[in-house]
FISE-79135 format. One record per residue: residue in three letters; x, y, z of N, C-alpha, C in turn. Coordinates in steps of 0.1 Angstrom, whole numbers, plus 2048, in hexadecimal, padded with zeros to 3 digits. Each point is the difference from the previous one (the first is absolute). Layout:
N
AlaXYZXYZXYZ ...
***
This chain:
332
Met34BADCD458087F57FC8108067FB Thr8097F980680E8067FC8037FB7F2 Pro8058097F88017FC7F480D7F77FE Thr7FC7F87F380B7F580080B8077F7 Leu80E7FC80680D8047FB8037F87F6 Ala8078037F58067FA7F68107FA809 Cys8057F27FD8097FC80480D80A7FC Pro80980580A80A80B7FB80F7F87FE Tyr7FE7F380280C7F97FE7FF7F57F4 Pro80B8027F68007F77F38027F2802 Arg7FC7F87FA8067F380280E7FF7FB Leu8077F880780E8007FE8057F97F5 Arg8078047F88077F97F480D7F8805 Trp8037F87F680D7F680780B80A804 Phe80480B7FB80B8098047FC80680E Asp7F48028037FD80780B8027F480B Lys7FB7F57FE8027F580980E7FD803 Val80A8017F780C7FE802807809808 Val7FC80C7FC80680C8087FA801811 Thr7F47FD8027FA7FB80B8097F7809 Ala8017F57F98067F580980E803802 Leu8078067F880E80680180180980C Thr7F680A80080080B80C7FC7F880E Trp7F67F77FD8007F780E80E7F9805 Ala8067F97F880B7F880280A80B805 Cys80180B7FC8098098067FD80580C Ala7F28018037FC80580B8037F680E Ile7FF7F07FB8047F580880E802802 Ala8078017F88117FE80180380C80A Val7FA80A7FE80280D80A7FD7FC80F Phe7F57FB8017FC7FD80F8077F2806 Ala8047F77F580A7F580380E804804 Thr80580C7FD80E8048037FF80C809 Val7FB80A7FC7FF80C8097F67FF80C Gly7F47FA7FB7F67FD80A8057F780B Trp8067F47FC8057F780880880380B Met80A80B7FD80B8048087F680980C Ala7F48057FD7F880680D7F97F4807 Ile7F97F67F87F87F98078067F3808 Ser80C7FD7F88077F28058007FE811 Pro7FE7F480580280080D80D7FE805 Asp80380380B80F7FE8058067F0800 Asp7F67F78008027F28008027FD7F3 Pro80A7FA7FA7FE7F97F27F67FA7FB Arg7FD7F780A7F47F78017F3804803 Gly7FE80C8027F48068067F58047F7 Ala7F88028057F08067F880180E7FD Val7F98067F67FF80E8017F3806807 Ser80580580A7F480380A80380C809 Leu7F980A80280280C8088007FA80F Ser7FA7F58058007FE80C80F7FC807 Ile8097FD7F580E7FF80480A8097FB Gly7FB80C7FA80780A7FA7FD80D80A Asp80880A7F97FD8118057F88067F6 Val7F07FF8047F88087F780480D7FC Ala80580880B80380F7FD80B8027F5 Val8097F57FF8098037F47FB7F87F5 Val7FB7F67FE7FD7F67F57F38097F8 Ile7F58038067F48047FC80380C7F7 Pro80580980780580F7F78097FC7F2 Gln8077F78028097FC7F47F87FB7F4 Val7F67F58067F97F87F67F580C7F9 Ala7FE8058097F280C7FC8068087F3 Ala80C8078038078077F78057F87F4 Leu8017F48018047F87F17F47FD7FC Ala7F57FD8087F27FE7F97FB80D7F7 Ala80280B8077FD80B7F88088047F2 Val80C7FD80380A8037F47FB7F67F3 Val7FE7F28057FB7F47F67F28057FA Ala7F780180A7F48057F880080A7F9 Gly80580C80580280D7F38057FC7F6 Val80B7F87FF8097FE7F37F67F57F8 Val7FB7F78067F97F87F87F28057FB Thr7FB8078077F48097FD8018097F2 Ala80D8068028038087F38047F87F5 Ile8047F48018027F77F47F67FA7FA Ile7F67FB8087F47F77FC7F4803807 Gly80280E8057F18028087F48037F8 Arg8048027F37F68037F77FA7F57FB Met8047F48017FE7F27FA7F87F980B Leu80080180E7FA7F980980080980C Pro7F17FF8067FF80680E8077FA80B Asp80780A8078087FA80F80B7F67F9 Ala8078037F580A7F77FD80D805808 Gly80280A8078088028078007FA80D Thr7F47FF8067FD7F980C8017F2800 Phe7FD7F97F38047F37FE80F7FC7FF Ala80880A7FB80E7FE7FF8057FF80E Val7FC80A8098057FE8107F97F2806 Ala7F67FB7FD7FC7F58068097F47FB Val8027FD7F18077F57FD80F803804 Gly80480B7FF80E8038078037FC80F Leu7F68038078017FB80D7FC7F1801 Ala7FA7FA7F97FE7F07FF80D7FA7FC Gly8068087F680D7FA7FB80A80080A Ala80180A80780C80280A7FE7F880C Asn7F17FD8047FE7F580A8067F17FC Leu7FF7FE7F48057F37FE80D7FE805 Gln80B80880280C8008058007F980E Gly7F58068087FF7FB80D7FB7F2805 His7FE7FC80A7FA7F28037F1804803 Pro7F77F58007F28018017FD804811 Ser7F57FD8027FB8058108057F3808 Ser8037F57FC8037F880880C80380A Tyr8098097FB80A8078067FA80580F Leu7F78087FC7F880680B7F97F780A Leu7FB7F77FC7FB7F58088077F6809 Met80D8037F980A7F680880680780F Asn7FD80E7FF80580980B7F3804807 Ala7F47FA7FE7F58038087F87F6801 Thr8067F780C7F77F58057F880180A Gly7F67FB8017F680180C7F380B7FE Val7F78008067F48057FF801811800 Gly80680380A80280E80280C8077F4 Ala8097F87FE8098047F77FC8047F2 Arg7F57F67FC7FB7FD7F37F680F7FE Arg7F980080E7F480B7FF80880F7FE Ile80A80080780880C7FE8058017F2 Leu8057F77FA8057FF7F47F78057F6 Cys7F27FB8027F68047F47FD80F804 Leu80280580A7FA81080480B8077F9 Ser80D7FA80180A80B7F98007FE7F2 Leu7FB7F57F87FE7FD7F27F38087FA Val7F68048097F58097FE80480E7FE Ala80880480980580C80080B8037F3 Glu8087F57FE8077FF7F37FA8047F6 Ala7F57F67FD7F78027F47FB80E7FB Val7FC80580B7FD80F7FF80B8097FB Val80B7FE80580A80A7FB8067FD7F5 Trp8007F27FB8017FF7F17F88027F5 Phe7F28028067F78067F880380F7FE Leu80480580C80380F7FB80B8037F8 Val8067F97FD80E7FE7F57F78017F3 Ile7F67F67FF7F97FF7F27F680E7FF Ala7FC80380C7FB80E7FE80680C7F9 Val80D8028038098087FC8047FE7F0 Ala7FF7F47FB7FF7FE7F07F48057FD Phe7F27FD8067F58067FB80180F7FD Val80680680D80080F7FD8098037F4 Val80D7FC7FF8088037F87FC7FE7F2 Ser7F97F37FF7FB7FD7EF7F780B7FD Gly7F680580B7F880A7FB80480D7FB Leu80980280B80980E7FB8078007F4 Val8077F57FD8097FE7F47F68017F2 Met7F67F98037F77FE7F67F980E7FD Arg7FB8068087FC80C7FE80B80C7F9 Trp80B80080480A8087FB8047FC7F3 Cys8037F37FE8057FC7F37F77FC7F2 Trp7F57FA8077F67FB7F27F38067FF Cys7FE80D8087F28057FF80080F7FA Tyr80C80780080180C7FE80C8027F9 Gly7FE8097F380B8037F78057F47FB Arg7F87F87FA8047F67F77FA7FD7F3 Gly7F880C7FF7F88007F27F37FE802 Glu7F68027F87F38018037FB7F2802 Ser8057F67FA7FB7F08048027FC80E Asp80D8048048047FD80F7F7808808 Ala7FF80F7FE7FA8078087F17FC803 Asp7FA7FB7F57F37FA8017FD7F3808 Ala80C7F77FE7FE7F48078067FF80D Gly80880D80580480080B7F980180E Pro7F68077FE7F67FE80D7FA7F6801 Ala7FE7F77F57F97F38008077F5806 Lys80E8027FE80B7F680480380480F Leu80180C80580180280D7F47FB809 Ala7F38007FB7F47FB8068037F0803 Thr8067FA7F88017F080380C7FF80A Leu80780980480C7FD80A7F77FB810 Ser80A7F98067F87FD80C80180C808 Ile8098088017FF80E8077F48077FE Ala7FB8007F77F68067FA7F1800807 Asp8007F38077F47FE80A80280280E Val80D80580580380580B7F780D805 Pro7F980080B7FB80C80180B80B803 Val7FE80C7FD80980E80380B7FD7F9 Leu8097F580480D7FE7F98018007EF Gly7F37F87FE7FD7FD7F37FF80E7F7 Arg7F980A8087FF80C7F980B8097FF Leu8097FD80880D8088038087FB7F6 Val8027F37FB8097F97F97FC8027F1 Cys7F27FF7FE7FA7FD7F27F980D7FC Gly7FB80980B7FA80B7FB7F17FD803 Ala7F980B8047F27FE8067F77FC7F4 Arg8018077F27F77FA7F68037F27FB Leu8097FB8058057F27FA7FA7F580A Thr7FB80280C7FB7F980A7F17FF801 Ala7F88087F77F38018007F97F5800 Asp8067F77F67F87F17FE8087F4808 Ala80680480B8057F68087F77F5804 Thr8057F48027F77F78057F780180E Arg7F37FB7FE7F980280C8077F980D Pro80080580B8087FA80B7F77F2804 Arg7F38007FF7FA7F48028017F57F7 Lys8048027F58017F77F38117FB803 Gly80580B80480F7FB8018047F780A Val7F980380D8017F680C7FB7F47FC Leu7F47FD7FA7FA7F57FB80C7F77F8 His8068097F880B7F87F580C7FD809 Gly80380680980A7FE8097FE7F2809 Val7F47FF8047F87F68088037F27F9 Val7FB8027F58007F37F680D7FC7FF Thr80A80A7FC80F7FC7FD8037F780D Ala7FF80880C8087FB80B7F87F2803 Leu7F68008007F77F28048067F57F4 Ala8018027F58047F67F68107FC801 Ala80680980580E8018038047F880B Leu7F880280B8027F780D7FC7F37FC Leu7F37FD7F87FF7F07FE80C7FB7F6 Leu8048057F980A7F97F680D7FF804 Ile80380A80980D7FC8088017F880A Arg7F57FD8057FD7F48078017F37FA Leu7FA7FE7F38007F77F980C7FD7F7 Leu80780A7FC80B7FE7F88107FF80A Ala7FE80380A80A80180C8017F4808 Thr7F67F97FF7FE7F38078087F47FA Gly7FF7F680A80A7F38018037FB809 Ser80B7F88018047FC80D80580B809 Pro7FE80180D80180A809811800803 Ala8067F77FC80D7FF80280B8037F5 Arg7F78047F38058027F480A80D802 Thr80A8027F880B80A8027F880C7F9 Val80380B8077FB80D7F98098047F5 Gln7FB8037F48078047F37FC80C7FB His8078077FA7FB80E7FA7FB7FC7F4 Gly8007F47FB7FB7FF7F27F07FD803 Gln7FD7F880B7F37FB8047F7810804 Val8088068097F880B8047FF80B7F7 Tyr8088027F57FE8097F67F57FB7F8 Phe7FF7F27FB7F67FD7F87F2801809 Ser7FF7FE8097F47FF8097FC80F800 Leu8078088067FC80E7FE7FD8087F3 Ala8087FD7F77FC8077F37F37F87FA Ala8007F48027F47FB7FA7F3805808 Ala7FF80080E7F480480A7FE80E7FC Phe80A8097FD7FA80F7FE7FE8037F1 Phe8057FB7FA7FB7FF7F07F47F97FE Ile7FB7F68067F57F97FB7F580A808 Gly80380380E7F88088097FC80D7F8 Gly80C8067FC7FD80F7F97F67FC7F4 Tyr8047F77FA7F67FD7F47EF7FF802 Ala8017F580C7F17FD8047FA80E805 Ala8088078077F980C8047FC80B7F6 His8088017F77FE8077F47F17FF7F9 Arg7FF7F08007F47FA7F97F4805807 Met80280280D7F380280A7FF80E801 Phe80C80B80180080C8058098077F8 Pro8008017F38098087F980380F804 Val80F80280280280B80480A8097F6 Arg80380D8028098077F780F7FD802 Thr80280080A8107FE8058017F380A Ala80F7FD7FF8037F680780380180F Leu7FC80D80480380280F7F97F780A Trp7F37FE7FB7F87F880C8047F3801 Gly8057F87F38067F280280E801808 Cys80980B7FD80C8008087FF802811 Leu7F48058007FD80480F7FC7F4808 Ala7FA7F77F77FF7F280480A7F7808 Val80D8047F880C7F680280480180F Pro80380D80580480080D7F57FB80C Val7F38007FB7F37FD8088037F1800 Val8037F87F68007F27FF80D7FC807 Cys80B80780080B7FC8097FE80280F Ile7F980A8037FC80280F7F87F7805 Ile7F57FD7F87F87F68048067F0801 Gly8087FD7F78097F48008077FF80D Tyr80880B80480780080B7F87FF80D Ala7F58088007F77FE80B7FB7F4803 Trp7FB7FA7F77FB7F07FF80C7F6805 Thr80C8047FE80C7F88047FF80380F Met80080C80680080280D7F67F7808 Leu7F48017FC7F57F78058037F07FF Arg8087FF7F68017EF7FD80E7FD809 Ala80780980380D7FE8077FE7FA80F Gln7F28018057FE7FA80D7F97F47FF Gly7FC7FB7F37F77F57FF8077F3803 Pro7F97F48018087F38028087FB7F5 Ala7FD8067F18077FE7F580B80B7FC Ser80380680B80780E7FA80E7FF7FD Tyr8067F580380F7FE7FD80880C806 Ala7FB80580A80780C80380E7FE806 Arg8037F380680D7FE80380A7F77F9 Ile7FA7FE7F28077F87F780680A7F7 Ala80D8027FF80480E7FA7FE7FF7F0 Ser8017F57FC8007FE7F07F48017FB Val7F57FE8067F08007FC7FA80B802 Pro7FC8077F57F780C8027F37FC805 Pro7FA8088097F47FE8087F48007F4 Thr80080B7F57F78007F88068017F0 Ala7FA8027F78038017F38048117FD Phe7FB80780880180F7FD80C806805 Ile8067F980B80D80780380B7F77F9 Arg7FF7F87F780A7FC7F480780B7F7 Ala7F580A80180680E7F780580A809 Leu80C8067FD80380D8087F680C7FC Pro80080A8087F980B7FC8048077F3 Leu80E7FF7FE8038067F47FD7F67F4 Glu7FF7F68027FA7F87F77F08027FB Tyr7FA80180A7F18037FF7FE80E7F7 Ile80780980780080F7F88057FF7F1 Ser80A7FA7FD8078017F47F97F77F6 Val7FF7F58047F87F67F77F48037FE Gly7FA80380B7F08038007FD80C7F7 Ile80780B8017FC80D7F98047FD7F1 Ala80C7F67FE8017FE7F07F47F97FB Gly7FD7F68097F57F77F97F28067FE Val7FE80D8097F28087FF8028087F1 Leu80D8078008048087F67FC7F87F3 Ala8077F37FE8017F97F57F07FB7FC Ser7F77FE80C7F57FC7FE7F580D7FA Phe80480B8067F980C7FA8048047F0 Trp80A7FE7FC8088017F47F77F77F6 Gly7FD7F38057FB7F57F57F17FF803 Arg7FA8058087F17FC8047F88097F8 Ala80380D7FD7F780A7F880880B7FD Ser7F78087F780980C7FD7FE80980E Pro80D80680080280980D7F980D7FD Gly7FA8017F67F880E8007F37FF800 Gln7FA7F68057F17FC8037FB80C80B Pro7F28037FE7FB8098098007FA80E Ala80080980B7FF7FE80D7F37FB806 Asp7F58067FA7F28008067FD7F1801 Glu7F67FD80C7FD7F48027F97FB7F7 Arg7F78067F77F77FD7F58097FA7F1 Asp80D8068028067FC7F38037F27FE Arg8017FC7F58057F17FD80E8017FF Pro8057F280380E7FF7FE8027FF7F0 Val80C8057FE8067FE7F28087F57FB Glu7FD7F87F68077F67FD80E8047FB Gly8097F580080D8037F980A800807 Ser80E8027FC80B7FF80A80980C7F8 Arg80580880B80980B7FC80F7FA7FF Ala8047F580880D7FA7FD8027F47F8 
***
């Protein structure tokens, strides 16, 4: 049986919470200014989407900015919360996206069954690309955490360092996790079967909740507030429910459910685009609730919701074995 690890992260004091909030606020400000220059659409009233932008120019710039932000945030508050740098990148992208217009802009320029189906295919590919930006944040967070907080910081930090690294999302990635975190730190990684089940529960719950929370009149205007609320609530609740059934050591498996939900949502929209109630020729009406959210909104808000759920639902230092019990309490 896998040995139980004591939680390596301390409970946040009020000063730690202030520093954490200020750090994330600065990350949002960086993405809203520097990041916006990279992702802003050519049309001042356009939506943030790679389907109408130059991917070869935008993604390298955003990925580089994500690496810098994730590294700096991890160096400042990485010892307090796992994947704090990745969370900063997610909320930063979500904050920058608020300056653009919602998905209704894309729907207005893609009327008809064929155009809507092509749009959905391009959005599926875009979701994968945006998730790769988050993957860069995962890797950088692991590297910086290993360099800054695991070695050379005194006996207490050296003892807690390996346990902290084991709770980062990158630690559960085969091969890459060993390269970033070290071979001996990934010995107690989450079992794949358990991780997959955790992700499936997260995805199913999120799909159901997005469908419920984003419904209403089909002619209702798409708004950022409604989209952000439905995504954040869906993935937070979905992650919490998945943890109660299949507790895992890291947030990786819940994060992987985010692009899966996005792809399933757009695939369902493609099928609905040819139905009798598809609204395919009505520019202002989304065919389904799932296309109300842009890929960047799915990935950024969804990842933030999963990580917030991971911090609040149980101790991040719990064992990964299937026979282990969930640990009560909150680290955030």
